[in-house]
N, C-alpha and C positions, 0 to 999 in steps of 0.2 A: 658389589655396588648397590646402594639403596634405590629402589624404584617407587615412584609415586606419581599421582595425578592431581591436577589442581584445575579449579574452575573460577574464572573472574566474570562476576555478574555485573558488568558495567551497563550504564543506562544507554549508552550509544552503540556498543557492541559487546557480545559475550564471547568468551575465549576458553577453549579447553586445551590443555596440555598434558603430556605424559612424559616423564623424563627419567633418566638413570644417572645417578651422580656418584662419583668416586672422589678420591682425595684431591686429585689435580685435574678433574675433567668432568663436564656435564654434558650427556648426551641427550638430545631430544628425540623421543620416539614417536609421538603424535603431536600434531598441532592443527587445531581448527578455530575458526572465528566466524561470526555472522552478525548481522543486525537484527534486532527485534523488529517484529512488525509493528505497525502503528497500533497503540493502546495495548500491546502485548507486554507483560511484565518480563523482566530479564531471566527469572527463574523458568517461567513457562517457555520462553525462547530457548533456553539451554536444554530443557527437556526435549522439545521437538527436534532441535538440530543435533544433539549430541547423545540423547538417551540411549540410543541403540550401540553407541560406540563405547560407552563406559561399562566395563565388565563388573558384574556383582562380585562383591568381596575385594575389589581393588581399593587401594588407599586413596581416597578422594577428599581433598581439602578445598574449601570454599572460601573466597575472599571477602572481607567486610571493609567498608569504607564509609566515609561521609558522616551524616547525622545519625545513622543507625548505630554507630559505634561510640562508646565513651571510653576515654583513656585518661586515668588521673595519676598523679604522682603523690606519694605519701612519705613523709619522713618517719622512719621506724627506728626503734632502739636495736642495738646489737644484742639479741637474745637467742635462746635456744629455738630450734625450728618449731617445736610443738607450741611455744608461746607465740611465735610469729603467726603461726596458723590460726590460732584463736583470736589473735588481734585483727587479722584480716577478715575472719568470719564476722566479727562484731562490726567492723567497718562496713562491710557489704550489706549486713542487715540495716544499718543506719542510712545508708544510701537508698535502699529499697523503700524504707518508711518515708523518707523525704520526697521521693519521686512521686508518691501518690499513684503508682502504676498498679493495676490488678495482676500484672504478670511479674513473676519472679525474675531475677536478673542472672544470667549465665556469666561466670567470671572466671579470670585466669590472672595470675600475678607472678612476678619474678622481681628479684633485686637487680638494680642497675649498678654498674661499677663507678663508685665515686672515688676520686683520688684519696689515697691514704693521707690521713693527718689534716683533712679539711675540716672535719667536725667529727662528733662522737656518734652521730646517727647514719643510718644508710637510707637510700631512696628506693622505694618500691613502685614498679610500674603496675598498675591495676587496670585491666581491660574489662569492660562491661557491655553486655548487650541484652535485650529483652528476650526471654525464652520463647514467647509467642511468636515473635519475629523469625526466630530460627525455625520454629515448628512450621510456620506458614511457608517459609522458603522451601523446606524439605517436602512438604505436601505437594508443592508444585513440580517437584521433580521425583515422582514415584519410583521410577526405574534406576535412579542413582543412589548408591549406598555412600552416604556422606559420613566420613570418619570424624571430621572436626571442622571448625570455622576458624579462620585466622585473620588478624588484621592485615590489610594491605601494606601498612607501614612496616610491620614486622617482616612481611615477605619481601619488601624492598631491601631492608637491611640483609636478609639471608642472601638475596641475589647479589649483593655487594660482597658479602663474605665469600661466595663461590666465584665470582667473576670480576670483582674489583681490583683495583692496584694497590689498596691498603696503604696509601701514602701516610706518613707520619705527621698528619696535620688534622685540623677540625674541618670535616666535610659535611656539608648538607645535602642529602639526596632528596631530590624533589620529583615526584612522579605526577605530572599534571595532566588530568584527564578532562573529559567533557562534564565539568561541574563539580569535580573532586580534585583534592590535593593530598597526596600521601607523602609524609615527610619522616625522614630518619636522620638524626644528627649523630655522627660517629667521629671517634677520634682513633685513627689507625684502624683497628678492627673492634673496638669497644663501642657498644651503643649507649649514648647518653640521654637521647630523648627520642620519642616517636609520637606521631600525631596524624590524624586523618581529619580533614575539614571539608566542607562544601564551599564552592566559589560562585561567584556571579556569572562565570563563563557558561553555566548551564543555560543562560538566557541569550547567549551570543546571537543565535540565529533569529530569535524573536525580536531582539533589539534592532538589528539591521533591517529585518523585513518591515518593522514599523517605520524606521527612518526613510526607507526608499519606497515604501507603499508597494511591496512585492510580497509573495508568500515565502514561508520558511524554507522550503526546498530550494528555491531560487537564491535565497540569502546564503544558504550553506555552500551552494556552489561558487557564488562570488567570493566568499570568505576563503575558501580553498585556493581560488585563483589569484585573488588580489590583495588579500590582507597582508600587510607588511609593516612591522613596527619600526622599520627604519624611518617611517614618517615622523615619529616622535623625536628621532635623533637628527632629523633633517638630512639623512644620508640618502633617502629616496624621494624623488619628486615625480609624480604621475597623477593624472586626473582620476584614473580608475582606482589607484591605491588610495588616493585621498577620499574619494567618494565611499569606498568600503571600509577603510581603517579608521577614519576620524570618529564615526559614531561608536566605535567600539574601544577607543583608547581609555575612557574612564575605567572600563572593566580591567584593562591590563595594568593601569597605574596603580591599582591596589595590591598587585602581586608583590612587588618588592617589599612593601611594608609587612605584608603577610609572612613572607619568607624570613625577613630580618627578625620579625617578632618571635619566630621560633627560638632564636638564640636568646632572647630577652626572657622568654618563658622558661627556658632550660636553666638559666642563671638563677631564676627565682625558685622554680619548683625542685630542680635537682641540686641546688645550692652550689653551683659552679661559678662563682662571681668573677673569676679571672678568664672565662672562657671567651675566645675571640674567633670569628668565622674566618677560614682561610680560603674556602672555594665552595662552589655550588655545582653539583652534577644533576643536570636536567634531563629527565627521561618522561616517559608517557606519551599518550596519544597526541597531546598539544605541544610537545617538545619541538616538533617540526614547523611550528608557526614561523613564518619568514621574520627575521629580525629580532626574534624573542630573546635569543642568547646575548646579542649585543645590548638589547635594551635593559636586560636585567643586570648585566655587568655595569653599565652605565649608572644605573639608579642605586645599586648596592655597593659599588666601589669594591667589588671582590672579583676574582676569576670565576667565570661561568662557562661551563662547556656542556656540550650535548653528550649523553651517555646511552649507548645502545648495547646492552648485554647480548641481544640476539645475534650480533656479529661475532660473538666470542665462543659459541657453543658448537658442538659437533652435531650436524644435521643429516648425515648420510642415511639414517633410517627413515626419514621423512619421504613421503611421495613427492613427485614433482609438483603437485597442486598444492600440497601443504607447504612445501619449501617456498613456492612463490607467494602463498598467503603470508607466510612469516615474514618475507622480505617486504611485503606491501605494508604489513602492520608495523614493522620497524620497532620504534621505541614504545609503541603501545602494548607490545608483548612482554615488557619488562616484568610486571608483576603477575 
């Protein structure tokens, strides 16, 4: 069984996990999470909380998401591998020159499965991130030996490969966090599209605090207690729910368009013109927002359900405290 460790540097919470994966089973060996202190970077928080727990020489991957990551889709001819490598090297140099950045770009790419007979070209997924950003992140975690950085959207797809139901339909995996949205569009077990974006939900606490004349800590408490998107569907009526949820509704109203837009982008960039979305599996820290599943299903007119892979893994190796933290984090632990 393969063993590895991963680090999720979220803006709201940072998480460390170590797991052992076999053909039909995933066993979690360690799990820890915590919130950065005010004005503390996520990388610095990870160093202070988990630095002594990560063994030197262990296989550690760090997730990337949001505006720090660029993911592009390129049509490429069906040619020999060495010609394809030269083509991608040229494309990456072109992007570096157009970006006007003093830093070089770290890159990785792979071909995506386009159905046979659709056209004579293949689709290449290209991931790019500034090398100075990666260097700065590693510098804040001196005791951790980072083997690689991976897009959270690809990690989401890998979680589905290991723990998903692999229904023979078009599924949108959506991991909604505190201001980030990681997306993977799959057909059965094939990845067609992946994307990571920033969302306005990062300003949720600030928006409610301004609307109610309170501080952001008080706003966050009220959101966890009273925010219910059933208000938009008129299935929930409460003074407290109305007072908390109504100022936030415009933020959530943009989500269905953003999710549906992934299918539109995939049709255009991966040239899958006949693609239709069958369902959405919602996960991530914000997946437990009251009424969100029904809200998205109503707006998108497709089946939407909550997906929590942490309920599908073996956790006997965890301490009681780690198992309790995993249960509390729930869908937030997916990536």
